[in-house]
C-alpha positions in Angstrom: 61.7 119.3 45.7 62.6 116.3 47.9 62.1 115.9 51.6 62.9 113.3 54.2 60.5 114.0 57.1 58.8 117.3 56.6 58.4 120.1 54.0 56.4 123.2 54.8 55.0 125.2 51.9 53.0 128.4 51.9 50.2 128.9 49.4 49.6 132.6 50.1 49.0 132.6 53.9 48.0 129.0 54.0 50.5 126.7 55.5 50.8 123.2 53.9 52.8 120.5 55.5 54.1 117.5 53.6 55.0 114.8 56.1 56.6 111.4 56.0 55.4 109.7 59.2 57.0 106.4 58.4 56.6 103.4 56.1 53.2 101.8 55.9 51.4 100.7 52.8 54.6 101.5 50.9 58.1 102.7 51.7 57.3 106.2 50.5 53.9 107.1 52.0 53.6 110.8 52.5 50.6 112.8 53.9 49.5 116.4 53.4 48.3 118.4 56.4 46.7 121.8 56.4 46.9 122.9 60.1 44.5 125.8 59.8 41.6 123.6 58.7 42.8 120.4 60.3 42.6 118.7 56.9 44.7 115.5 56.4 45.2 113.8 53.1 46.5 110.3 53.8 47.2 108.7 50.4 47.1 105.0 50.6 48.1 104.8 54.3 44.3 104.8 54.7 42.2 102.9 52.2 38.5 102.2 52.7 36.7 99.8 52.9 39.6 97.3 53.1 43.3 98.2 53.6 45.6 97.5 50.6 48.7 95.7 52.0 50.5 94.3 49.0 53.8 96.1 49.5 53.3 97.0 53.1 55.5 97.0 56.2 53.1 95.8 59.0 55.0 96.8 62.1 55.9 100.2 60.8 52.4 100.8 59.3 50.8 100.3 62.7 53.2 102.9 64.2 52.7 105.3 61.3 48.9 105.1 61.6 49.2 105.9 65.3 51.3 109.0 64.5 48.7 109.9 61.9 45.8 109.5 64.4 47.7 111.7 66.9 47.5 114.6 64.5 43.8 115.1 65.5 42.6 116.1 62.0 38.9 116.9 61.7 38.7 116.0 58.0 40.6 112.9 56.6 40.8 112.3 52.9 41.9 108.7 52.4 43.7 107.3 49.4 40.4 105.5 48.5 37.0 105.8 50.1 34.8 108.5 51.6 36.0 111.6 53.4 36.1 110.9 57.1 35.6 113.2 60.1 37.2 111.1 62.9 39.8 108.5 63.4 37.5 105.5 64.1 38.3 103.8 60.8 42.0 104.4 61.2 41.8 102.9 64.7 40.0 99.9 63.3 42.7 99.4 60.7 45.3 99.6 63.5 43.5 96.8 65.3 43.3 94.7 62.2 47.0 95.1 61.3 48.1 94.5 64.9 46.0 91.3 65.0 47.7 90.1 61.8 51.1 91.1 63.1 50.6 89.4 66.4 49.4 86.2 64.8 52.3 86.2 62.3 54.8 86.7 65.2 53.2 83.9 67.2 53.2 81.5 64.2 56.9 82.2 63.5 57.8 81.7 67.2 55.8 78.4 67.1 57.8 77.2 64.0 54.8 77.2 61.7 55.3 77.3 57.9 53.7 80.2 56.0 50.9 77.9 54.8 50.3 76.6 58.4 50.3 80.2 59.7 47.9 81.3 57.1 45.5 78.4 57.8 45.4 79.4 61.5 44.9 83.1 60.9 41.8 84.2 62.6 40.3 87.5 61.7 36.7 86.5 62.3 36.0 89.2 64.9 37.2 92.0 62.6 36.2 90.7 59.1 32.5 91.7 59.4 33.5 95.3 60.3 35.3 95.6 57.0 33.3 93.3 54.7 29.6 93.6 55.8 27.6 91.7 53.3 29.5 92.9 50.2 31.0 90.1 48.0 33.6 92.4 46.5 34.8 93.5 49.9 34.9 89.9 51.0 37.3 89.1 48.1 39.5 92.1 48.9 39.6 91.1 52.5 40.1 87.3 52.1 42.5 87.4 49.1 44.2 90.8 49.2 44.5 91.3 53.0 44.2 87.9 54.7 46.2 86.0 52.1 48.6 88.4 50.3 49.0 90.8 53.2 49.5 88.1 55.8 52.4 86.8 53.7 54.1 90.1 54.2 53.3 90.0 57.9 54.7 86.5 58.2 57.8 87.4 56.2 58.4 90.4 58.4 58.0 88.3 61.5 60.5 85.8 60.2 63.1 88.2 58.6 62.7 91.3 60.6 62.1 94.7 59.0 61.6 94.3 55.2 63.8 96.3 52.8 61.8 95.8 49.7 58.2 96.1 48.3 58.1 92.9 46.2 
């Protein structure tokens, strides 16, 4: 079976919704929602403790996460990380992605090169909330998110919506 925005299945009397809320971490992120138990399985739209942005679409990911948060699920099963029972972490990821997007937009508007933009990227207020004192998290945040992910944000700011995941 293939679906574009929504596919509703029934497992006995249990309703299961497969939803495409928009591009985010990848072009094909889908979630599974069980309305009767308010259980939401997010796949890699939500990854804990540090988002995984290698093939992401920053502007759309922010909007997709906001649609996800509006679902008011009581149990959230992320693609990686512990089961969550509120949207605090999702909200934190939105703040982080929005900061990166805003800084990339401003850098492009100012005519900065990708290297100059990356050098000026300031995530110092948010970094401790994702990293704590864990060196592995620090590497994921600094290399995977702030370097590689910011390249995607900069590219999107310069080119407009991205059409690929390379």
